N, C-alpha and C positions, 0 to 999 in steps of 0.2 A: 868461331858462334858454338858449332855445335858441343865442344868441348866445354867449356862457358856454361852451356845453358843446362847442360846434364848436374854438377853440382849444386848449382838452383832448385832443380829441380825436384833432386833426393832431399835437400835441406826445406823444402817447403811441405812432402811428404814427411819427415818425422815427425816436423811440427807441428799436422795436420793428425797423426794422433795419436802423438803426445794429450793434442787438447781432446781426443772423443777420451785418451783415456782416463784424463786426467776430469771428466767432469762426473765421472762413474766408480771413482777410488772408495768413497766413505756417501754412508745416506746415514742420516736422521730421522726417522719418521713423525715426528712428531718437535718441531720445534719450540712450543710453549707447553709447557706441563702446569698445569694448577692439582697441588699436590694437598696433603689433609695432614695436620697440624697431628704427630706424634704415629703415621703412616710413613713403612718407607716410600720410597723415589726410586726409578730407574731410571737413568738419562743413556737410553740406547742408541749403538752403534752398532749398521754393520759394513762389515769392510767387502768390496767388490774386486777384489785381488787377490793371490795367494800367497797367505803371509811366509810360507815355507818358503818363499820364491824371489823374498822381499827383508830390506832393514828396512823398520823404523824404527824413530825416533818424537815422544808426543808429550805435551802436557796438558792438564788441564785445573786451569782458572778462574777462583769467582771474583766475580765484580759487585759487592754490595750495593744496595741503593743511595748510599750515601757515597759512594765513587771509591773506597775500598776494595783495593783488589789483594787477595790472597794465592799464591801457587799454591794448588792440592794434592797433586801428583805429576810426578814428572817418572816416565815408563821411553823403556825399550823391547821388544820383542819376547827378549830373556829376563828383566827385571826391572822393578817397578818402587819408587823411592815417596811413601806419601805424609804429605806435615803431617809433624809427630804430634801439636794440636789436633789433628780429626783424624789420627787412627784408628778411633774407636767406632768414631762417626761412621768414613768412606772405607768401604768395600772396592777394592781394584783389584782384578788380575788377571796378567798379560796370558795370553799374546793378545787377546781379546781387550779391545780400547773402549767397553760401556766401567761408562762409571753409578754406581749404586753409593746412594744416601738412606743410611739403616735408620733411621727418624728423625721424622723433621720436625723444623722449628720454627719459627720466627725468622731467626738467625741463617735461615740457610735460602731465603726471598733473595735474587737477585739474577746477573746474567752468569750463566758458566759457556767459557771460553773452552775449544778446543782445538790445539794446532798439533798439525801432526806432521813432521819429513816423514816421504816415502822414496827410496833407491830400489831397483830392483836389479839385483843381481844378474850376473852377463853380458850388461850393458854400458852401456858409452857413463855410466859414473855419475848421469844427470837423477838432480833430486830434485822430486816433485813436493811441494808445500800442499798441506789442505788445512782449511781454518773451518768451526764452523761456533756459532752462538746459540744458547738454546735459552730460555729465558723461566725459570721459575717462580711460581707465587707459591703460596702458605697459606693456607684458612682455615679456619674453624666452621665445622656444620652449623647451621640454622637451627635454633631449638625452636618452639611453635610460641609464634605468635600473641599478644599478649593485646586486645583490644579494651580502649577503654571510650566512654563518651560524656564531656562536659556542656552542660549538665545533664544530670542522669535522670532524670526524670520529661515530660514532655513539656515542647515549649510550641510559644503562637508562632506564625508567621508573620512576617513583618517587623517583628518585635523582640526578637531573641537569637543570639549566633550559638552555632554546634561548632566545639571541636573536637577531634576525635583523634586520640593518639595508639601509635604500633608499635611496642619492644619487643626486645626477642633477651632473653636469660644469656644465649651464648650465640657465635658467630660475628664472624667480622668478613665486613666491604660490606653489608648488607642493602636489598636493593626493596626498597616497599613498593607497594601495589595497592592499590584503593578499588572495592568495585560497593555499586548498591544490586539487588538483585540481580546478581552474579555479573552486571555491568561496569566496563573497567571506564574510571571516572576523569577526564581532565583539567585541567586549569580553566579554568572563565572567571567574568569579574565576578562571581558572587565565592570561587572553589580558590581558595586560596592553598597552597603544602609547601611546606618547608621544604629545606633543598635537597638532603636525604629522603624528604615523604613521607618521614614517618610520622608524620601531625600535618591535621587536614582542619583547615578551619571552613565553615561556612557564615558567611554572612552577606543578607541576612537571609534567614528559613526561611522556607516558601512551602505552598501543598506538594510541589513536584519532588519535593527532598526526601519523603518519609517513605520507608523502607527498611529494607535487610542490609542493613555494611557488614561487612567483614575485609579484613587485608590480607594480603599475602607477603611472605619474606622469605629473599631468595640469596644466595651468592654463588660463585662459582665452583664450588663444591657440595652444592646443597640444591636439591628440586626446590620449589616452590612448597612453602610450609604456608598453611591454609587457620587462622585463626577461629575463634566461633563465630557466630554471626549476632551483630545488636539491633532493636530494633530502634530507629528513629519512628516517633509517634509524633504529629504535630496535626496541632488544634488549627482549620480553617474557615472558611466561609459564610454565611452560604454563598455559594455559588450555583447556574443553572436553572432557577427556582422557574417553576411551573403550575400552571394548572390543567386538571386533565381528568376526562368523564368517557366513559362507553357510550354511554347512552345520549340520543338526539344530534340534530347539525353541527360543526361545530365554523363558524367559519373567522377568519380570525382570531379574534379576543371577545366574538359572541357565538354562545350555547343559543341555538334555538329545542324547544323540547313540544310537549304537544300537551296538550292541560290535563288536570290530572295525573298525574307522571311525575312517579316519582324515581327523582335524580340523584345519585350520588358522583361528588366530585372529589377527585385526590390533590393537594398539594406536596410538590416532593421540590427538593433541591437539596444539592451536594454540600455539605458542610460534615464537623468533625471539630465534637460532639454534635449528635445529632438536634439540629434546629426544635425549636419550642413555635407553632405553629397558631395562627390567632385567624377565626373567620370572621371579618368585618359586612355589613350590612349598609351599605350606602343611598339615601334617598331622601328628597327636598333639604338637599343640602346640611344631611346627618346624617353622621354615623351611629350604628349598634355593633356593639361587640356582642355575634350571636353564637359562636360556641369555639372551645380549643380543641387540639389534636390535629393529624393529618390529614380527616377526612369531616365532606361537611354530605347533610342530608336536607335534600330540598324540596315539596310538597307544592306541585306546579299550582293546585288548585287554593291556594293560601297567595298567591305569589298576583301581581296586576301585570297588565302585555308587558313591563319590559323596568331590568331592576338591576342595581350596579352592585358587586360583588367584590368582595380585594382578600387577601390569602396575604399576608404577614408573616415572613420567617426570621425567627430570631434565633443569636448562638449565645449563649449563655457567659461562652470563655473570650473568645472574641471581644463578644459587642460590634460586633455588623449583624444587619437586620435587611431584608428585601422584599419587594413587595412584589406581588403581583394580581395585578383589578382583570375583572372582565364582564359583563351584559349578559342576563340570562333572560327572553324574551319567549312567550307564550303561543305556540303556534297552530294549526294543526297541520301536521307531517306526514300522515295517515300511517298507515304501519306494517310490522313484516318488512319485506323486499321494497318498500316506497321509502324507507328510513337512507340517509346513507351521509358517511362520515366524509373528515376526508382524508380519512387510509385507504378507501374506497375510490371506485371511478365515478363518481356521478352526472347523469344525465343535465345536458347542458338546458336548462330552460327553454333558451333564443331557438339552440338544436329542433324542440320538441315544436314549438310553433311554428316552424318554418317547415315542417312536416308536414302539418293540422292544415294549415296556408295550402301547401302545393293540392294535398289531397282534395279540399272542396273545393278548387279547382276547375283540376281535372276529369270532378261530377260535375260543374255545370258545363263545362265546356260538350261532353260526352252527351249532355242532358240536350244543349241547345240543338248541337247535329242532328240529333236524334226526331226535335221536331220537326227540323226545316226540310232536312232532307227524305223522311220515310214516303215512298211508293204511294202506300195508302194516300197522305195530303194530297199525295198527285191529283190525284184520281180525283179525289174530291174538290179538287179547283178546279178540274176541267166541270164537275156537276153544276157547281156554284155558278158558272160565265154566266151575264145576263144572260135573258130571251133572244133580243137581238143581234146581238155574235153569234148565238145559236143559227139564228136562220138566213144569214147570209152564204153565195157559195163558197164551194171549196172543193178541192180535185181528189175527193173519191168518185165520182163518177155517177151519182144519185142523185134522183133529180128535184128530189123531196126532202131537205136536213132533217128533217125528224123521222129519217131510215135510220139516220148517223146514231143517236139514242141509243146506247148499253152499256152489258160489261165487255172487254174488248180482253182482249189476249195478245201478248208482245211477243212479235215476228223480227231476229234481226236479217238484217236484208244489206251487206256489206256495202259503203262507198254509193249510198243515197242518201248523206248525207246532206245534200239540198233538197230534194224530194220531198221529205219529211213535213206533215202537214205544221201548221204553225202552233196548234194544240199541242202539242204533244215535243218540240222542243226541249223544254225544262227537260223532262224528263228521258228526254234523248240526250244531251249534256250527260247527264248524269252514269248512265250505262254505257257513255263511250268513252268513259275514263279506265272504266275496264275492258272494253276489249275492240274498239275503237270502231263501234259497228252503231249504225242506225236504228231507232226501234221505231215501230209505226203499228197504228193500230188494225187491224189486218179482220177480223171476226164479229161477227156480232151477233153475241149471247141472247139477245133477250131485248125487245123494243115497246116500252112501257105504252098504253091508251092513251095516257094526258101527258104528252112532253112536257108540257106547260108545268102541271102539277108534278112530275117525277123531281125537276131540275128545283123546287122549290124547296124536296124534303132532303 
């Protein structure tokens, strides 16, 4: 068992070593080359083994895109045999296995195959075979592209198509790209490209197509070459017509101005070429042209309470028009800061009414409380009692009720709520809300000479 296992282990070790060596014997930095016509091209090969310790034998062959295969060079470490038809076109110097093409032509395109046999000296005689394929393209650099537009003049939106073409005098395998205002264009319902992108058709043209166009041409051996910029002018509109004024108060389509105020209105719309404007007054089911141009001047003292106006914009090229109608009302708005426009933050009339109402209600409540709960009025209510009530017995300890009349002073006696005089209970309730004490009359300041007369006063 042991004798049989050792040879097998030895063979596996040798195969592992050979595999590792084989994977790094030669290296080609680039398997694809984009060559320039008329320029040299080197198909570089790096050998990763010592040439003086091995024998080599190999070939370079060329396969054209059509499938035709030709052996270019057969070589060993000491000699090289080059195809007689390519001897002045190729350069191969032993022992380096790289191949140099002196001057590229279109016929040099295709696949270049390297087949290399390697036999190491002082070994078992095992020959290792290496094969690599390099793809080569040959292109002509791209010249500056030329852009053209048809028709060359401005076009009307929704009525015309525009065709753009981009061409180059020199260049192979050219790729074209279209840009408007430096933004790349892509295929859409209205943007149609040819197979190589050299032609762009816009059908139909619209407002958003206006701008500056240019094309970019490139190929594998040329960076992007930019054409000159060509402007596309599109006639469109009018769009987004509106009437504005910096004066008065605007609510929707209604302008309110002060009596006697001079007001200016501006009529604007997006259009190319610019619109012609007409201002029309509408009153009593009749219309009257007031003036032409984008600006209207109105003097409010010439108006009735309300009048309707209309601004009409017309594009002479597109033959399209649009109208904006508004109502002008004459009413007092105040001056200065009392005027508000939609651009500001006007105070809501409802909010003002609510605030005023609350203020009035508060004042009324305060006045009512003052009149019903004032201490002076409590004393006056005591003075104005009927004489019969004044004569009845009481708990003051005096023999005659006339001795009870006079000016009194308030004295607080805690916990005596039940012993308070009936005539003083209403006043005691008011004071008890503050300190929870009972207040009674205690000191007589003055006794009138005729009590009956003093009560009536």
